[in-house]
PDB file of N, H, CA, C and O in Angstrom:
ATOM      1  N   MET A   1       0.854  -1.181   0.000  1.00  0.00           N
ATOM      2  CA  MET A   1       0.000   0.000   0.000  1.00  0.00           C
ATOM      3  C   MET A   1       0.897   1.239   0.000  1.00  0.00           C
ATOM      4  O   MET A   1       1.933   1.275   0.663  1.00  0.00           O
ATOM      5  N   THR A   2       0.479   2.238  -0.747  1.00  0.00           N
ATOM      6  H   THR A   2      -0.363   2.208  -1.286  1.00  0.00           H
ATOM      7  CA  THR A   2       1.239   3.482  -0.853  1.00  0.00           C
ATOM      8  C   THR A   2       1.103   4.301   0.430  1.00  0.00           C
ATOM      9  O   THR A   2       0.170   4.084   1.204  1.00  0.00           O
ATOM     10  N   PRO A   3       2.035   5.250   0.666  1.00  0.00           N
ATOM     11  CA  PRO A   3       1.893   6.124   1.842  1.00  0.00           C
ATOM     12  C   PRO A   3       0.567   6.884   1.827  1.00  0.00           C
ATOM     13  O   PRO A   3      -0.055   7.087   2.869  1.00  0.00           O
ATOM     14  N   GLU A   4       0.149   7.298   0.642  1.00  0.00           N
ATOM     15  H   GLU A   4       0.655   7.133  -0.205  1.00  0.00           H
ATOM     16  CA  GLU A   4      -1.112   8.029   0.534  1.00  0.00           C
ATOM     17  C   GLU A   4      -2.283   7.133   0.927  1.00  0.00           C
ATOM     18  O   GLU A   4      -3.204   7.569   1.618  1.00  0.00           O
ATOM     19  N   GLY A   5      -2.242   5.884   0.484  1.00  0.00           N
ATOM     20  H   GLY A   5      -1.494   5.529  -0.077  1.00  0.00           H
ATOM     21  CA  GLY A   5      -3.299   4.929   0.823  1.00  0.00           C
ATOM     22  C   GLY A   5      -3.356   4.666   2.311  1.00  0.00           C
ATOM     23  O   GLY A   5      -4.437   4.567   2.892  1.00  0.00           O
ATOM     24  N   ARG A   6      -2.189   4.553   2.929  1.00  0.00           N
ATOM     25  H   ARG A   6      -1.311   4.634   2.458  1.00  0.00           H
ATOM     26  CA  ARG A   6      -2.133   4.327   4.377  1.00  0.00           C
ATOM     27  C   ARG A   6      -2.728   5.515   5.123  1.00  0.00           C
ATOM     28  O   ARG A   6      -3.497   5.338   6.068  1.00  0.00           O
ATOM     29  N   LEU A   7      -2.369   6.735   4.693  1.00  0.00           N
ATOM     30  H   LEU A   7      -1.744   6.878   3.926  1.00  0.00           H
ATOM     31  CA  LEU A   7      -2.875   7.929   5.347  1.00  0.00           C
ATOM     32  C   LEU A   7      -4.387   8.029   5.196  1.00  0.00           C
ATOM     33  O   LEU A   7      -5.082   8.405   6.140  1.00  0.00           O
ATOM     34  N   THR A   8      -4.894   7.697   4.025  1.00  0.00           N
ATOM     35  H   THR A   8      -4.329   7.391   3.259  1.00  0.00           H
ATOM     36  CA  THR A   8      -6.334   7.709   3.793  1.00  0.00           C
ATOM     37  C   THR A   8      -7.022   6.710   4.714  1.00  0.00           C
ATOM     38  O   THR A   8      -8.059   7.018   5.301  1.00  0.00           O
ATOM     39  N   LEU A   9      -6.450   5.518   4.845  1.00  0.00           N
ATOM     40  H   LEU A   9      -5.606   5.268   4.369  1.00  0.00           H
ATOM     41  CA  LEU A   9      -7.023   4.486   5.703  1.00  0.00           C
ATOM     42  C   LEU A   9      -7.038   4.932   7.162  1.00  0.00           C
ATOM     43  O   LEU A   9      -8.037   4.745   7.857  1.00  0.00           O
ATOM     44  N   VAL A  10      -5.940   5.521   7.626  1.00  0.00           N
ATOM     45  H   VAL A  10      -5.129   5.673   7.061  1.00  0.00           H
ATOM     46  CA  VAL A  10      -5.867   6.000   9.009  1.00  0.00           C
ATOM     47  C   VAL A  10      -6.914   7.092   9.238  1.00  0.00           C
ATOM     48  O   VAL A  10      -7.588   7.101  10.268  1.00  0.00           O
ATOM     49  N   GLY A  11      -7.048   8.009   8.281  1.00  0.00           N
ATOM     50  H   GLY A  11      -6.500   8.002   7.445  1.00  0.00           H
ATOM     51  CA  GLY A  11      -8.050   9.073   8.401  1.00  0.00           C
ATOM     52  C   GLY A  11      -9.463   8.530   8.459  1.00  0.00           C
ATOM     53  O   GLY A  11     -10.288   9.012   9.234  1.00  0.00           O
ATOM     54  N   GLN A  12      -9.742   7.529   7.641  1.00  0.00           N
ATOM     55  H   GLN A  12      -9.071   7.137   7.011  1.00  0.00           H
ATOM     56  CA  GLN A  12     -11.079   6.920   7.648  1.00  0.00           C
ATOM     57  C   GLN A  12     -11.351   6.219   8.971  1.00  0.00           C
ATOM     58  O   GLN A  12     -12.455   6.309   9.509  1.00  0.00           O
ATOM     59  N   GLN A  13     -10.347   5.521   9.497  1.00  0.00           N
ATOM     60  H   GLN A  13      -9.450   5.449   9.060  1.00  0.00           H
ATOM     61  CA  GLN A  13     -10.518   4.833  10.779  1.00  0.00           C
ATOM     62  C   GLN A  13     -10.741   5.830  11.911  1.00  0.00           C
ATOM     63  O   GLN A  13     -11.567   5.602  12.795  1.00  0.00           O
ATOM     64  N   LEU A  14      -9.995   6.939  11.879  1.00  0.00           N
ATOM     65  H   LEU A  14      -9.324   7.124  11.161  1.00  0.00           H
ATOM     66  CA  LEU A  14     -10.163   7.970  12.901  1.00  0.00           C
ATOM     67  C   LEU A  14     -11.576   8.540  12.863  1.00  0.00           C
ATOM     68  O   LEU A  14     -12.208   8.707  13.906  1.00  0.00           O
ATOM     69  N   MET A  15     -12.072   8.838  11.669  1.00  0.00           N
ATOM     70  H   MET A  15     -11.559   8.702  10.821  1.00  0.00           H
ATOM     71  CA  MET A  15     -13.427   9.382  11.546  1.00  0.00           C
ATOM     72  C   MET A  15     -14.462   8.371  12.041  1.00  0.00           C
ATOM     73  O   MET A  15     -15.436   8.760  12.686  1.00  0.00           O
ATOM     74  N   GLN A  16     -14.270   7.085  11.753  1.00  0.00           N
ATOM     75  H   GLN A  16     -13.479   6.769  11.230  1.00  0.00           H
ATOM     76  CA  GLN A  16     -15.199   6.061  12.227  1.00  0.00           C
ATOM     77  C   GLN A  16     -15.237   6.029  13.753  1.00  0.00           C
ATOM     78  O   GLN A  16     -16.311   5.902  14.341  1.00  0.00           O
ATOM     79  N   GLU A  17     -14.075   6.142  14.399  1.00  0.00           N
ATOM     80  H   GLU A  17     -13.203   6.245  13.921  1.00  0.00           H
ATOM     81  CA  GLU A  17     -14.018   6.130  15.862  1.00  0.00           C
ATOM     82  C   GLU A  17     -14.698   7.357  16.443  1.00  0.00           C
ATOM     83  O   GLU A  17     -15.382   7.258  17.461  1.00  0.00           O
ATOM     84  N   ILE A  18     -14.522   8.514  15.813  1.00  0.00           N
ATOM     85  H   ILE A  18     -13.967   8.595  14.986  1.00  0.00           H
ATOM     86  CA  ILE A  18     -15.167   9.740  16.291  1.00  0.00           C
ATOM     87  C   ILE A  18     -16.682   9.611  16.176  1.00  0.00           C
ATOM     88  O   ILE A  18     -17.413   9.997  17.088  1.00  0.00           O
ATOM     89  N   VAL A  19     -17.148   9.072  15.063  1.00  0.00           N
ATOM     90  H   VAL A  19     -16.554   8.759  14.322  1.00  0.00           H
ATOM     91  CA  VAL A  19     -18.587   8.892  14.870  1.00  0.00           C
ATOM     92  C   VAL A  19     -19.139   7.915  15.902  1.00  0.00           C
ATOM     93  O   VAL A  19     -20.196   8.163  16.483  1.00  0.00           O
ATOM     94  N   LYS A  20     -18.435   6.806  16.138  1.00  0.00           N
ATOM     95  H   LYS A  20     -17.577   6.604  15.667  1.00  0.00           H
ATOM     96  CA  LYS A  20     -18.880   5.825  17.136  1.00  0.00           C
ATOM     97  C   LYS A  20     -18.976   6.459  18.519  1.00  0.00           C
ATOM     98  O   LYS A  20     -19.959   6.257  19.232  1.00  0.00           O
ATOM     99  N   ALA A  21     -17.960   7.223  18.894  1.00  0.00           N
ATOM    100  H   ALA A  21     -17.161   7.388  18.315  1.00  0.00           H
ATOM    101  CA  ALA A  21     -17.957   7.867  20.209  1.00  0.00           C
ATOM    102  C   ALA A  21     -19.091   8.877  20.309  1.00  0.00           C
ATOM    103  O   ALA A  21     -19.740   8.991  21.349  1.00  0.00           O
ATOM    104  N   SER A  22     -19.325   9.602  19.234  1.00  0.00           N
ATOM    105  H   SER A  22     -18.798   9.510  18.389  1.00  0.00           H
ATOM    106  CA  SER A  22     -20.399  10.583  19.215  1.00  0.00           C
ATOM    107  C   SER A  22     -21.756   9.906  19.361  1.00  0.00           C
ATOM    108  O   SER A  22     -22.615  10.368  20.112  1.00  0.00           O
ATOM    109  N   GLU A  23     -21.937   8.808  18.638  1.00  0.00           N
ATOM    110  H   GLU A  23     -21.239   8.433  18.028  1.00  0.00           H
ATOM    111  CA  GLU A  23     -23.204   8.086  18.709  1.00  0.00           C
ATOM    112  C   GLU A  23     -23.420   7.471  20.087  1.00  0.00           C
ATOM    113  O   GLU A  23     -24.557   7.352  20.544  1.00  0.00           O
ATOM    114  N   ALA A  24     -22.342   7.083  20.746  1.00  0.00           N
ATOM    115  H   ALA A  24     -21.418   7.180  20.375  1.00  0.00           H
ATOM    116  CA  ALA A  24     -22.435   6.492  22.082  1.00  0.00           C
ATOM    117  C   ALA A  24     -22.514   7.564  23.160  1.00  0.00           C
ATOM    118  O   ALA A  24     -22.568   7.256  24.351  1.00  0.00           O
ATOM    119  N   ASN A  25     -22.519   8.833  22.733  1.00  0.00           N
ATOM    120  H   ASN A  25     -22.475   9.083  21.766  1.00  0.00           H
ATOM    121  CA  ASN A  25     -22.565   9.970  23.653  1.00  0.00           C
ATOM    122  C   ASN A  25     -21.365   9.965  24.595  1.00  0.00           C
ATOM    123  O   ASN A  25     -21.471  10.346  25.761  1.00  0.00           O
ATOM    124  N   SER A  26     -20.227   9.529  24.073  1.00  0.00           N
ATOM    125  H   SER A  26     -20.140   9.219  23.126  1.00  0.00           H
ATOM    126  CA  SER A  26     -18.992   9.491  24.850  1.00  0.00           C
ATOM    127  C   SER A  26     -18.203  10.766  24.609  1.00  0.00           C
ATOM    128  O   SER A  26     -18.392  11.455  23.607  1.00  0.00           O
ATOM    129  N   ALA A  27     -17.327  11.062  25.535  1.00  0.00           N
ATOM    130  H   ALA A  27     -17.173  10.502  26.350  1.00  0.00           H
ATOM    131  CA  ALA A  27     -16.442  12.202  25.356  1.00  0.00           C
ATOM    132  C   ALA A  27     -15.431  11.872  24.265  1.00  0.00           C
ATOM    133  O   ALA A  27     -14.756  10.844  24.329  1.00  0.00           O
ATOM    134  N   VAL A  28     -15.330  12.727  23.284  1.00  0.00           N
ATOM    135  H   VAL A  28     -15.878  13.562  23.233  1.00  0.00           H
ATOM    136  CA  VAL A  28     -14.385  12.520  22.201  1.00  0.00           C
ATOM    137  C   VAL A  28     -13.062  13.189  22.533  1.00  0.00           C
ATOM    138  O   VAL A  28     -11.999  12.710  22.139  1.00  0.00           O
ATOM    139  N   LEU A  29     -13.129  14.283  23.248  1.00  0.00           N
ATOM    140  H   LEU A  29     -13.993  14.672  23.568  1.00  0.00           H
ATOM    141  CA  LEU A  29     -11.934  15.057  23.544  1.00  0.00           C
ATOM    142  C   LEU A  29     -11.462  14.805  24.961  1.00  0.00           C
ATOM    143  O   LEU A  29     -12.260  14.613  25.879  1.00  0.00           O
ATOM    144  N   ASP A  30     -10.167  14.809  25.117  1.00  0.00           N
ATOM    145  H   ASP A  30      -9.519  14.965  24.372  1.00  0.00           H
ATOM    146  CA  ASP A  30      -9.554  14.584  26.422  1.00  0.00           C
ATOM    147  C   ASP A  30      -8.623  15.758  26.694  1.00  0.00           C
ATOM    148  O   ASP A  30      -8.800  16.836  26.126  1.00  0.00           O
ATOM    149  N   ASP A  31      -7.642  15.559  27.551  1.00  0.00           N
ATOM    150  H   ASP A  31      -7.498  14.684  28.013  1.00  0.00           H
ATOM    151  CA  ASP A  31      -6.665  16.605  27.829  1.00  0.00           C
ATOM    152  C   ASP A  31      -5.884  16.947  26.566  1.00  0.00           C
ATOM    153  O   ASP A  31      -5.832  16.164  25.617  1.00  0.00           O
ATOM    154  N   VAL A  32      -5.279  18.133  26.574  1.00  0.00           N
ATOM    155  H   VAL A  32      -5.321  18.768  27.345  1.00  0.00           H
ATOM    156  CA  VAL A  32      -4.446  18.545  25.443  1.00  0.00           C
ATOM    157  C   VAL A  32      -3.329  17.534  25.248  1.00  0.00           C
ATOM    158  O   VAL A  32      -2.636  17.175  26.200  1.00  0.00           O
ATOM    159  N   GLN A  33      -3.158  17.083  24.030  1.00  0.00           N
ATOM    160  H   GLN A  33      -3.721  17.375  23.257  1.00  0.00           H
ATOM    161  CA  GLN A  33      -2.097  16.150  23.693  1.00  0.00           C
ATOM    162  C   GLN A  33      -0.856  16.951  23.334  1.00  0.00           C
ATOM    163  O   GLN A  33      -0.863  17.703  22.360  1.00  0.00           O
ATOM    164  N   THR A  34       0.199  16.797  24.104  1.00  0.00           N
ATOM    165  H   THR A  34       0.205  16.185  24.896  1.00  0.00           H
ATOM    166  CA  THR A  34       1.413  17.577  23.893  1.00  0.00           C
ATOM    167  C   THR A  34       2.438  16.795  23.081  1.00  0.00           C
ATOM    168  O   THR A  34       2.280  15.599  22.837  1.00  0.00           O
ATOM    169  N   GLY A  35       3.475  17.487  22.676  1.00  0.00           N
ATOM    170  H   GLY A  35       3.603  18.459  22.874  1.00  0.00           H
ATOM    171  CA  GLY A  35       4.551  16.860  21.920  1.00  0.00           C
ATOM    172  C   GLY A  35       4.476  17.136  20.426  1.00  0.00           C
ATOM    173  O   GLY A  35       5.276  16.610  19.652  1.00  0.00           O
ATOM    174  N   TRP A  36       3.518  17.957  20.022  1.00  0.00           N
ATOM    175  H   TRP A  36       2.868  18.384  20.651  1.00  0.00           H
ATOM    176  CA  TRP A  36       3.358  18.276  18.607  1.00  0.00           C
ATOM    177  C   TRP A  36       4.210  19.492  18.256  1.00  0.00           C
ATOM    178  O   TRP A  36       4.005  20.578  18.798  1.00  0.00           O
ATOM    179  N   ALA A  37       5.150  19.309  17.364  1.00  0.00           N
ATOM    180  H   ALA A  37       5.316  18.427  16.923  1.00  0.00           H
ATOM    181  CA  ALA A  37       5.953  20.424  16.878  1.00  0.00           C
ATOM    182  C   ALA A  37       5.206  21.083  15.722  1.00  0.00           C
ATOM    183  O   ALA A  37       4.484  20.421  14.976  1.00  0.00           O
ATOM    184  N   ALA A  38       5.386  22.386  15.585  1.00  0.00           N
ATOM    185  H   ALA A  38       5.972  22.924  16.190  1.00  0.00           H
ATOM    186  CA  ALA A  38       4.723  23.110  14.502  1.00  0.00           C
ATOM    187  C   ALA A  38       5.393  22.770  13.176  1.00  0.00           C
ATOM    188  O   ALA A  38       6.595  22.986  13.024  1.00  0.00           O
ATOM    189  N   PRO A  39       4.635  22.241  12.210  1.00  0.00           N
ATOM    190  CA  PRO A  39       5.224  21.950  10.911  1.00  0.00           C
ATOM    191  C   PRO A  39       5.498  23.238  10.143  1.00  0.00           C
ATOM    192  O   PRO A  39       4.820  24.246  10.340  1.00  0.00           O
ATOM    193  N   THR A  40       6.483  23.194   9.278  1.00  0.00           N
ATOM    194  H   THR A  40       7.034  22.375   9.117  1.00  0.00           H
ATOM    195  CA  THR A  40       6.791  24.350   8.440  1.00  0.00           C
ATOM    196  C   THR A  40       6.281  24.079   7.027  1.00  0.00           C
ATOM    197  O   THR A  40       5.904  22.956   6.693  1.00  0.00           O
ATOM    198  N   GLY A  41       6.277  25.107   6.221  1.00  0.00           N
ATOM    199  H   GLY A  41       6.584  26.019   6.493  1.00  0.00           H
ATOM    200  CA  GLY A  41       5.830  24.942   4.849  1.00  0.00           C
ATOM    201  C   GLY A  41       4.455  25.531   4.644  1.00  0.00           C
ATOM    202  O   GLY A  41       3.987  26.351   5.434  1.00  0.00           O
ATOM    203  N   THR A  42       3.817  25.106   3.581  1.00  0.00           N
ATOM    204  H   THR A  42       4.197  24.441   2.938  1.00  0.00           H
ATOM    205  CA  THR A  42       2.532  25.645   3.168  1.00  0.00           C
ATOM    206  C   THR A  42       1.392  24.774   3.661  1.00  0.00           C
ATOM    207  O   THR A  42       1.415  23.554   3.496  1.00  0.00           O
ATOM    208  N   ALA A  43       0.394  25.402   4.267  1.00  0.00           N
ATOM    209  H   ALA A  43       0.375  26.393   4.402  1.00  0.00           H
ATOM    210  CA  ALA A  43      -0.828  24.699   4.657  1.00  0.00           C
ATOM    211  C   ALA A  43      -1.855  24.870   3.548  1.00  0.00           C
ATOM    212  O   ALA A  43      -1.903  25.904   2.881  1.00  0.00           O
ATOM    213  N   SER A  44      -2.669  23.850   3.362  1.00  0.00           N
ATOM    214  H   SER A  44      -2.630  23.010   3.904  1.00  0.00           H
ATOM    215  CA  SER A  44      -3.720  23.942   2.351  1.00  0.00           C
ATOM    216  C   SER A  44      -4.977  23.277   2.877  1.00  0.00           C
ATOM    217  O   SER A  44      -4.932  22.203   3.476  1.00  0.00           O
ATOM    218  N   ARG A  45      -6.092  23.933   2.642  1.00  0.00           N
ATOM    219  H   ARG A  45      -6.129  24.806   2.155  1.00  0.00           H
ATOM    220  CA  ARG A  45      -7.392  23.369   3.001  1.00  0.00           C
ATOM    221  C   ARG A  45      -8.231  23.117   1.746  1.00  0.00           C
ATOM    222  O   ARG A  45      -9.450  22.963   1.820  1.00  0.00           O
ATOM    223  N   ALA A  46      -7.565  23.078   0.611  1.00  0.00           N
ATOM    224  H   ALA A  46      -6.575  23.203   0.551  1.00  0.00           H
ATOM    225  CA  ALA A  46      -8.254  22.869  -0.664  1.00  0.00           C
ATOM    226  C   ALA A  46      -8.764  21.434  -0.778  1.00  0.00           C
ATOM    227  O   ALA A  46      -8.238  20.522  -0.141  1.00  0.00           O
ATOM    228  N   THR A  47      -9.762  21.258  -1.571  1.00  0.00           N
ATOM    229  H   THR A  47     -10.190  22.000  -2.088  1.00  0.00           H
ATOM    230  CA  THR A  47     -10.295  19.920  -1.817  1.00  0.00           C
ATOM    231  C   THR A  47      -9.290  19.101  -2.623  1.00  0.00           C
ATOM    232  O   THR A  47      -8.475  19.656  -3.359  1.00  0.00           O
ATOM    233  N   PHE A  48      -9.354  17.782  -2.480  1.00  0.00           N
ATOM    234  H   PHE A  48     -10.016  17.331  -1.882  1.00  0.00           H
ATOM    235  CA  PHE A  48      -8.453  16.921  -3.245  1.00  0.00           C
ATOM    236  C   PHE A  48      -9.088  15.562  -3.445  1.00  0.00           C
ATOM    237  O   PHE A  48     -10.010  15.175  -2.726  1.00  0.00           O
ATOM    238  N   ASP A  49      -8.586  14.852  -4.426  1.00  0.00           N
ATOM    239  H   ASP A  49      -7.838  15.167  -5.010  1.00  0.00           H
ATOM    240  CA  ASP A  49      -9.058  13.505  -4.745  1.00  0.00           C
ATOM    241  C   ASP A  49      -8.119  12.511  -4.066  1.00  0.00           C
ATOM    242  O   ASP A  49      -6.921  12.498  -4.352  1.00  0.00           O
ATOM    243  N   THR A  50      -8.643  11.692  -3.184  1.00  0.00           N
ATOM    244  H   THR A  50      -9.616  11.703  -2.952  1.00  0.00           H
ATOM    245  CA  THR A  50      -7.795  10.755  -2.449  1.00  0.00           C
ATOM    246  C   THR A  50      -7.123   9.743  -3.365  1.00  0.00           C
ATOM    247  O   THR A  50      -6.112   9.149  -2.990  1.00  0.00           O
ATOM    248  N   ALA A  51      -7.656   9.541  -4.535  1.00  0.00           N
ATOM    249  H   ALA A  51      -8.477  10.023  -4.839  1.00  0.00           H
ATOM    250  CA  ALA A  51      -7.075   8.573  -5.464  1.00  0.00           C
ATOM    251  C   ALA A  51      -5.848   9.127  -6.182  1.00  0.00           C
ATOM    252  O   ALA A  51      -5.009   8.360  -6.657  1.00  0.00           O
ATOM    253  N   THR A  52      -5.737  10.448  -6.265  1.00  0.00           N
ATOM    254  H   THR A  52      -6.418  11.071  -5.880  1.00  0.00           H
ATOM    255  CA  THR A  52      -4.638  11.034  -7.039  1.00  0.00           C
ATOM    256  C   THR A  52      -3.809  12.049  -6.254  1.00  0.00           C
ATOM    257  O   THR A  52      -2.901  12.660  -6.818  1.00  0.00           O
ATOM    258  N   ALA A  53      -4.100  12.243  -4.966  1.00  0.00           N
ATOM    259  H   ALA A  53      -4.837  11.748  -4.508  1.00  0.00           H
ATOM    260  CA  ALA A  53      -3.374  13.235  -4.165  1.00  0.00           C
ATOM    261  C   ALA A  53      -1.901  12.859  -4.062  1.00  0.00           C
ATOM    262  O   ALA A  53      -1.555  11.693  -3.870  1.00  0.00           O
ATOM    263  N   THR A  54      -1.049  13.853  -4.192  1.00  0.00           N
ATOM    264  H   THR A  54      -1.329  14.800  -4.348  1.00  0.00           H
ATOM    265  CA  THR A  54       0.386  13.628  -4.070  1.00  0.00           C
ATOM    266  C   THR A  54       0.795  13.710  -2.605  1.00  0.00           C
ATOM    267  O   THR A  54       0.033  14.181  -1.761  1.00  0.00           O
ATOM    268  N   THR A  55       1.987  13.252  -2.319  1.00  0.00           N
ATOM    269  H   THR A  55       2.606  12.869  -3.004  1.00  0.00           H
ATOM    270  CA  THR A  55       2.502  13.329  -0.955  1.00  0.00           C
ATOM    271  C   THR A  55       2.582  14.782  -0.497  1.00  0.00           C
ATOM    272  O   THR A  55       2.297  15.083   0.662  1.00  0.00           O
ATOM    273  N   VAL A  56       2.963  15.673  -1.389  1.00  0.00           N
ATOM    274  H   VAL A  56       3.195  15.428  -2.331  1.00  0.00           H
ATOM    275  CA  VAL A  56       3.040  17.106  -1.052  1.00  0.00           C
ATOM    276  C   VAL A  56       1.654  17.631  -0.688  1.00  0.00           C
ATOM    277  O   VAL A  56       1.507  18.338   0.309  1.00  0.00           O
ATOM    278  N   GLU A  57       0.642  17.296  -1.477  1.00  0.00           N
ATOM    279  H   GLU A  57       0.762  16.721  -2.287  1.00  0.00           H
ATOM    280  CA  GLU A  57      -0.720  17.759  -1.188  1.00  0.00           C
ATOM    281  C   GLU A  57      -1.207  17.222   0.155  1.00  0.00           C
ATOM    282  O   GLU A  57      -1.837  17.949   0.923  1.00  0.00           O
ATOM    283  N   ILE A  58      -0.923  15.967   0.438  1.00  0.00           N
ATOM    284  H   ILE A  58      -0.411  15.376  -0.186  1.00  0.00           H
ATOM    285  CA  ILE A  58      -1.332  15.380   1.712  1.00  0.00           C
ATOM    286  C   ILE A  58      -0.599  16.062   2.865  1.00  0.00           C
ATOM    287  O   ILE A  58      -1.194  16.323   3.911  1.00  0.00           O
ATOM    288  N   GLY A  59       0.687  16.350   2.678  1.00  0.00           N
ATOM    289  H   GLY A  59       1.169  16.137   1.828  1.00  0.00           H
ATOM    290  CA  GLY A  59       1.455  17.058   3.704  1.00  0.00           C
ATOM    291  C   GLY A  59       0.887  18.437   3.979  1.00  0.00           C
ATOM    292  O   GLY A  59       0.843  18.875   5.128  1.00  0.00           O
ATOM    293  N   GLN A  60       0.447  19.131   2.923  1.00  0.00           N
ATOM    294  H   GLN A  60       0.482  18.776   1.989  1.00  0.00           H
ATOM    295  CA  GLN A  60      -0.137  20.463   3.088  1.00  0.00           C
ATOM    296  C   GLN A  60      -1.449  20.391   3.878  1.00  0.00           C
ATOM    297  O   GLN A  60      -1.720  21.248   4.719  1.00  0.00           O
ATOM    298  N   ARG A  61      -2.258  19.364   3.600  1.00  0.00           N
ATOM    299  H   ARG A  61      -2.038  18.669   2.917  1.00  0.00           H
ATOM    300  CA  ARG A  61      -3.517  19.201   4.341  1.00  0.00           C
ATOM    301  C   ARG A  61      -3.235  18.827   5.789  1.00  0.00           C
ATOM    302  O   ARG A  61      -3.914  19.301   6.700  1.00  0.00           O
ATOM    303  N   LEU A  62      -2.230  17.976   6.004  1.00  0.00           N
ATOM    304  H   LEU A  62      -1.677  17.591   5.264  1.00  0.00           H
ATOM    305  CA  LEU A  62      -1.856  17.581   7.357  1.00  0.00           C
ATOM    306  C   LEU A  62      -1.371  18.791   8.152  1.00  0.00           C
ATOM    307  O   LEU A  62      -1.718  18.939   9.324  1.00  0.00           O
ATOM    308  N   LYS A  63      -0.578  19.649   7.531  1.00  0.00           N
ATOM    309  H   LYS A  63      -0.296  19.529   6.579  1.00  0.00           H
ATOM    310  CA  LYS A  63      -0.120  20.875   8.202  1.00  0.00           C
ATOM    311  C   LYS A  63      -1.318  21.730   8.597  1.00  0.00           C
ATOM    312  O   LYS A  63      -1.363  22.261   9.707  1.00  0.00           O
ATOM    313  N   ALA A  64      -2.282  21.865   7.700  1.00  0.00           N
ATOM    314  H   ALA A  64      -2.245  21.434   6.799  1.00  0.00           H
ATOM    315  CA  ALA A  64      -3.470  22.666   8.007  1.00  0.00           C
ATOM    316  C   ALA A  64      -4.227  22.073   9.194  1.00  0.00           C
ATOM    317  O   ALA A  64      -4.696  22.816  10.056  1.00  0.00           O
ATOM    318  N   LEU A  65      -4.352  20.754   9.249  1.00  0.00           N
ATOM    319  H   LEU A  65      -3.971  20.151   8.548  1.00  0.00           H
ATOM    320  CA  LEU A  65      -5.028  20.114  10.375  1.00  0.00           C
ATOM    321  C   LEU A  65      -4.275  20.344  11.688  1.00  0.00           C
ATOM    322  O   LEU A  65      -4.879  20.669  12.709  1.00  0.00           O
ATOM    323  N   ILE A  66      -2.949  20.171  11.650  1.00  0.00           N
ATOM    324  H   ILE A  66      -2.458  19.907  10.820  1.00  0.00           H
ATOM    325  CA  ILE A  66      -2.144  20.389  12.855  1.00  0.00           C
ATOM    326  C   ILE A  66      -2.256  21.840  13.303  1.00  0.00           C
ATOM    327  O   ILE A  66      -2.411  22.110  14.493  1.00  0.00           O
ATOM    328  N   ASP A  67      -2.180  22.779  12.357  1.00  0.00           N
ATOM    329  H   ASP A  67      -2.054  22.560  11.390  1.00  0.00           H
ATOM    330  CA  ASP A  67      -2.321  24.202  12.688  1.00  0.00           C
ATOM    331  C   ASP A  67      -3.673  24.471  13.358  1.00  0.00           C
ATOM    332  O   ASP A  67      -3.741  25.158  14.377  1.00  0.00           O
ATOM    333  N   ASP A  68      -4.740  23.926  12.781  1.00  0.00           N
ATOM    334  H   ASP A  68      -4.685  23.367  11.954  1.00  0.00           H
ATOM    335  CA  ASP A  68      -6.082  24.156  13.315  1.00  0.00           C
ATOM    336  C   ASP A  68      -6.259  23.532  14.700  1.00  0.00           C
ATOM    337  O   ASP A  68      -6.825  24.154  15.598  1.00  0.00           O
ATOM    338  N   LEU A  69      -5.772  22.304  14.867  1.00  0.00           N
ATOM    339  H   LEU A  69      -5.312  21.799  14.137  1.00  0.00           H
ATOM    340  CA  LEU A  69      -5.902  21.640  16.163  1.00  0.00           C
ATOM    341  C   LEU A  69      -5.079  22.339  17.242  1.00  0.00           C
ATOM    342  O   LEU A  69      -5.486  22.392  18.403  1.00  0.00           O
ATOM    343  N   THR A  70      -3.922  22.876  16.856  1.00  0.00           N
ATOM    344  H   THR A  70      -3.591  22.833  15.913  1.00  0.00           H
ATOM    345  CA  THR A  70      -3.097  23.628  17.800  1.00  0.00           C
ATOM    346  C   THR A  70      -3.792  24.937  18.181  1.00  0.00           C
ATOM    347  O   THR A  70      -3.839  25.303  19.355  1.00  0.00           O
ATOM    348  N   ALA A  71      -4.332  25.640  17.175  1.00  0.00           N
ATOM    349  H   ALA A  71      -4.294  25.343  16.221  1.00  0.00           H
ATOM    350  CA  ALA A  71      -5.030  26.901  17.439  1.00  0.00           C
ATOM    351  C   ALA A  71      -6.263  26.677  18.321  1.00  0.00           C
ATOM    352  O   ALA A  71      -6.609  27.530  19.138  1.00  0.00           O
ATOM    353  N   HIS A  72      -6.911  25.544  18.155  1.00  0.00           N
ATOM    354  H   HIS A  72      -6.630  24.851  17.491  1.00  0.00           H
ATOM    355  CA  HIS A  72      -8.098  25.228  18.934  1.00  0.00           C
ATOM    356  C   HIS A  72      -7.752  24.788  20.349  1.00  0.00           C
ATOM    357  O   HIS A  72      -8.608  24.793  21.233  1.00  0.00           O
ATOM    358  N   GLY A  73      -6.496  24.408  20.561  1.00  0.00           N
ATOM    359  H   GLY A  73      -5.801  24.405  19.842  1.00  0.00           H
ATOM    360  CA  GLY A  73      -6.060  23.989  21.887  1.00  0.00           C
ATOM    361  C   GLY A  73      -6.165  22.499  22.150  1.00  0.00           C
ATOM    362  O   GLY A  73      -6.001  22.062  23.289  1.00  0.00           O
ATOM    363  N   LEU A  74      -6.436  21.707  21.112  1.00  0.00           N
ATOM    364  H   LEU A  74      -6.569  22.062  20.187  1.00  0.00           H
ATOM    365  CA  LEU A  74      -6.552  20.267  21.299  1.00  0.00           C
ATOM    366  C   LEU A  74      -5.217  19.574  21.340  1.00  0.00           C
ATOM    367  O   LEU A  74      -5.064  18.555  22.012  1.00  0.00           O
ATOM    368  N   ILE A  75      -4.237  20.120  20.621  1.00  0.00           N
ATOM    369  H   ILE A  75      -4.362  20.949  20.075  1.00  0.00           H
ATOM    370  CA  ILE A  75      -2.876  19.596  20.646  1.00  0.00           C
ATOM    371  C   ILE A  75      -1.929  20.766  20.848  1.00  0.00           C
ATOM    372  O   ILE A  75      -2.305  21.918  20.632  1.00  0.00           O
ATOM    373  N   GLY A  76      -0.716  20.480  21.258  1.00  0.00           N
ATOM    374  H   GLY A  76      -0.410  19.544  21.434  1.00  0.00           H
ATOM    375  CA  GLY A  76       0.241  21.562  21.465  1.00  0.00           C
ATOM    376  C   GLY A  76       1.653  21.051  21.628  1.00  0.00           C
ATOM    377  O   GLY A  76       1.898  19.845  21.653  1.00  0.00           O
ATOM    378  N   PRO A  77       2.570  21.978  21.736  1.00  0.00           N
ATOM    379  CA  PRO A  77       3.980  21.588  21.866  1.00  0.00           C
ATOM    380  C   PRO A  77       4.264  20.924  23.206  1.00  0.00           C
ATOM    381  O   PRO A  77       5.401  20.537  23.474  1.00  0.00           O
TER     382      PRO A  77
END
C-alpha cells in the first residue's frame, strides 16, 4: 500500500471512531495532547481527490489540520 493509501485508511478509521464515540454519547476530547511540533511549509485546506493526491498535497492538508488543532487547543507543543 502506498503512503497516501495508508494515510487515507488512518483518516477513515479515525473518523469512524469519532462517529462511534459521538453516537455512544462518549467524550471525544480529552486533555491537550502535547509533543506536537509546529510543521513548516505551506498549509492547504483545498479539496483533493484521495485517489490522485500527491505526498506534497497530503502534507499540506496535514499541516493545516495540525495548525487548526493547535489553534483550537486540542494539541500543542
